[in-house]
C-alpha positions, 0 to 999 in steps of 0.5 A: 557578644562583647565577651565573645570577642574579648582577648586576654593579653595578660601573657603579653602585658602582665599585671594590667589585663585589658580588652582589645578588639580587632580593628573595625576595618578587619572585623567588617570583612571577616564573616566569622567575627562580623559584629553586625547581624548576618543576613541569614541568622542561624537559629540554634534549636538547642536551648542556650545554657544559663552560664555562657561558655567563653572557652571557644570565644577565648580560643578564637580571640587568641588565634585572631590576636596572634595573626593580627600581630603577625600582620603588624610586623609584616605590614607596619603602619600600612594596615591603617591606610587601606581597609581592603589591604588590611582585610585580606590577610586577616580573613584569608590567613585565618581561613587558610590556616583552618582549612586550605580549601577555603578561598575568599573573593575580595571586592572593594566597596565601590565594585560591590555597590555597583553590582548590587545597586547598593543592596547588601548581598551575602558573601559568596565562598567557593571551595577549591580542591587540588586537581590530584584529589579528583579521581577522573584526573588520572584517566587517559583522556586522549584515548578516551576522546579518540574512543568516544569520537570513534563510537560517535562516528560508528553510530552515525554511520550505522544510523545512516545505513539503517535509514538508507536500508529502510528507504530502499525497502519501502514500496516505490508506490504507495498504492492500495493493497489488492489481491493478485486477481483484483484489478488485473486484466485477464485474457480469455483463450479458446485453445483450439483456435489460438495457435498450433505448434505445428503447421500440420496440426488441425487444432491449436494446442498448449504448445502453440499458446506457449509459443505466443506467450510473448504476445500475451505478455506484451498486452500486459495481462495478469492471467490467461483464462482457458475455456474448456480443455476437457475430453469429449467425444468430438472435441472441439465441435462438442466442447460442451459435452464434458464427462470428465473434469480431469482428462485433457482433450488429446487434440490440445496435448497432454497434462505435461504440455499444460504443466510446461506451459504454466511453469516454463512460459506463464509463471516466468512472465508473472502470468497466472492460469485460470481454468473454466470448470464446466460443472453443470455439463458433467452433472448432466452426464452423471444424471444420464447414468441415473436415468434423468433426462436433462438434455433440454434442461434450462432450470435447476429444479431436477438438480435440487439436492443433487450436489448432496450425492457422493458422485458429484461432490467427489468429482468436483473436489477431485478436480479441484485438488488435481488442478491446483496440484498442477499449477492452476491459479483459479477457476470459473465455475461454469453452470453454477446458476443451475444449482442455486436452489440446491440447499447443499450449494452453500455447504459444497461451495465452502468445501471447495473454497477450503480446498483451493484456498484464499489465493485462488479465485472462484469466478461465477456468472452474474446470474448466480448472484441474481438468482440465489435465495437470501439464505444462500447469498451471503455464503456465495458472497463470502466464497466467490471472488469475481462475478462475471458481468457482460457489458452490453454495449450493443444495446446503446447508451441508455442500457449501458448507463443503467447497467453500470449504475445498477452494478455500482449501486447494487450488492457487489459494492454495498460493503467492503470485502465483496467479490469484484466485477469481472467485466467482459464484452463477450466470451466462449458462450457469446454466439457473436463476436464484438467486431460483428456486433459493432460494425464500425472502424474503431468500435471494438477499440472504443468498447474495450477502452470503456471496459478497461476504465470500469472498476473491477477485473476486465477480461478480453476475449482473444481477438477483441484487441484487434477487432477480430471478426467471426467466421465468414460463411456467405455461402453457408458451407459451414452451417454445421459449425455455426455455433462455433463461428465465434471461435475464429482462428486467431489472426497474427500479424506475421501471417505465419498461421492464419488458418486452422483446418478445423474452423476455416472460412473466408479471411476476415479483417483485423486491426493489429494497431489496436493491440498496441493501444489496448496494451497502453491502456492496460499499462495505464490501468496497472499504474493508476489506482484511480483506474485499477482500484474498485471502490473507496471506503469513507466514513463507514460507506463503501462507494465505487470510485467511478461515476457516470458524469454525462449520459446524453445524446449517445455520449457517455462520460465516465470519471475515475478518481482516487484520493491524492492521485490523478483523475481520468475520464473516458468519453465514448460515442455509443451512437451511429453518428459523429458527435461534437459536444461542449462539456466545459460545464462539467470538465475543463481541460486535460491531456489525451492519453489513449485514443480515439484512434490508433494513430492519435497522439498525446496532446492537450484537449479542451472539453469545450469541443470534443468530436468522436466518430461512431463507436470511438472512445478517448481516455483523458487525464484531467488537469 
């Protein structure tokens, strides 16, 4: 190493060569000639030659001597007075001479000691390059900044617009999905008794229904269900003796009038049309042609395998195709219970359902489900959408409670995807109207509120919303039409038409204020998943979201709920006396929403003291 640092000065002082070394101050701060071992020794992987080569050392020593002599000329004796001043020119000029890109950061001993706490640290070198050597320095940075800012702002605006669009397309409510006929309220009409388009007409007609669609829409219903509209020999007196499923009774109008009712009046108000399809009466007429006497038939035995015959199958399929093409949205298959033992029922039902499609519901009577054999029941459940169940409120508390529990714990609630219950309080097949069964002031309103609070798709028979009574015939002058007395002509508040000649009698009493309460209840049902939804599926178990929480002393309390939504109860007095009860052990407080009377106002209520008159119901939103 000593020879590596040896400098030959014979050219300057000929005759006497000597060894000359750089001063200690210079050597101590120059990384290339530091005599002390560096902190990180480099290991040469190649073996050192046996004879050292001093050519590189002599050249380096010559260069160092040259620069040291230049520094002596410029600085004089000041080199010995300050080690830091002496170190900078030698190292810096050496490095700058070899490569102008080197730069040495000088630290004095005091600063280095403070920063490293007395420990020896390796020297740090940084490399600098002239700005013009970097290619991006020639770019148009002002323009780049403007373009970048514009792109950023444009992207920000686009993202905000996208978020706003996504929010605007979200549904206003996060209600569970249902088909259009599930949970809605149907309004059942016997057309001949509803409204006549002309005062001189004896019967109600399609045009008359069209004129009253505003009233129907005010009730908030989702569908109108028309009872038999088909041609008979003496319609409407013998409306059940149907021999065709496509020809309309001329007393009601023609097919153009019905299409106009659907297209121009019901559809704009988002009201669908359901049609009663009396299959069994037509089959009876066909059997007469086959010389089968079924006029007094009350069971299905003579009709076994009759659905297999081409006349019946073609007749029903033709009717379904015809009415769906004319805008009908669903069908009540009347009399299907007479065919439950027919081995061809399942096959026929599948064919019929394929014709109408999944969006048009099939309605059948509860007796069809109860009477169907095991091999047919699954086919029925998979091809039927609504099951008509009459709520027997006239039988009292015990019967109603058992009926509700039986339905909710029965087949229709055993799993998801099964038909919904189509609750009714009477229809065209009921010989007595609801107002005559429950002869109390608010009984029809109370029963209707209870019906509308049950899980399923309730149906209101025309006039029940106003407590319409059946034909009054105290003198017996209309005994020949006794089977039609429940088809009372519809009463109207404007009194423009209260009598239809074909079915006249003494004027009956009606409560028009009840219709407004029913409308409010239908609206509450439409907005509340706890009421309009059918059941809750949780942990593999399907359960009705309704529960009879109290059933005693002629007082019925049914609670409806849905996860993370408001819960409601309906309290109904099914007895003949006024009842006052303390229900605070079950429920605490709430707000009266509807009832018990038409003039009742919304107010807070405590369940510690509830009083209801006979037949009354009150709907309460729970706190």
